[in-house]
C-alpha positions as CSV (number, residue, x, y, z in Angstrom):
1,X,0.0,0.0,0.0
2,X,1.4,3.4,-1.0
3,X,1.5,6.0,1.7
4,X,1.0,9.7,0.9
5,X,2.0,12.6,3.1
6,X,-0.8,14.3,5.0
7,X,-0.3,17.6,3.1
8,X,-0.5,15.8,-0.2
9,X,-3.7,13.9,0.6
10,X,-6.7,15.2,-1.2
11,X,-9.5,16.6,0.9
12,X,-7.8,16.2,4.2
13,X,-6.4,19.6,4.7
14,X,-7.0,23.0,3.1
15,X,-3.7,24.4,4.4
16,X,-0.7,24.8,2.2
17,X,2.3,22.5,2.7
18,X,4.8,23.3,5.4
19,X,7.5,25.5,4.0
20,X,11.0,26.3,5.2
21,X,10.4,29.8,6.8
22,X,14.1,30.5,7.5
23,X,14.3,32.6,4.3
24,X,11.1,34.5,5.0
25,X,12.1,35.5,8.5
26,X,15.5,37.0,7.5
27,X,16.3,40.5,6.2
28,X,19.4,42.1,4.7
29,X,20.8,44.5,7.3
30,X,23.3,45.9,4.7
31,X,20.4,46.5,2.2
32,X,18.4,48.3,4.9
33,X,21.4,50.5,5.8
34,X,21.9,51.3,2.1
35,X,18.2,52.2,1.7
36,X,18.4,54.6,4.7
37,X,21.6,56.1,3.3
38,X,20.1,56.7,-0.1
39,X,17.0,58.4,1.5
40,X,19.1,60.5,4.0
41,X,17.9,63.8,2.6
42,X,14.3,62.9,3.2
43,X,15.1,61.8,6.7
44,X,17.2,65.0,7.4
45,X,14.4,67.2,6.0
46,X,11.7,65.5,8.1
47,X,13.9,65.7,11.2
48,X,14.7,69.4,10.6
49,X,11.0,70.2,10.0
50,X,10.0,68.5,13.2
51,X,12.6,70.3,15.2
52,X,11.7,73.7,13.8
53,X,8.0,73.1,14.4
54,X,8.7,72.1,18.0
55,X,10.8,75.2,18.6
56,X,8.1,77.4,17.0
57,X,5.4,75.9,19.2
58,X,7.5,76.0,22.4
59,X,8.7,79.6,22.1
60,X,5.9,81.3,20.1
61,X,2.6,79.6,19.8
62,X,2.1,78.0,23.2
63,X,0.5,80.0,26.0
64,X,2.0,79.6,29.5
65,X,-0.4,78.0,31.9
66,X,1.1,79.5,35.0
67,X,2.8,82.8,35.8
68,X,4.8,83.6,38.9
69,X,6.3,86.7,40.4
70,X,8.6,87.2,43.3
71,X,9.6,90.2,45.4
72,X,12.9,90.2,47.4
73,X,13.2,92.6,50.3
74,X,16.7,93.3,51.7
75,X,16.8,94.5,55.3
76,X,20.0,96.4,55.9
77,X,20.8,97.5,59.5
């Protein structure tokens, strides 16, 4: 009697055969670094824009929630 693997048997399973996932779970670190280096101007532009927007908001647009004053009195004999 000929035996067939479970994943090849017709009608027993609707799943795809088990694959070697070692290639699917890896990525090329050098390729990623190269892609980031090629897009460095976009990254620098977005970073600069975020810093400028944060500075504008912190020093110009935001309204202080609290205000404090102090008076110093010196007593000289």
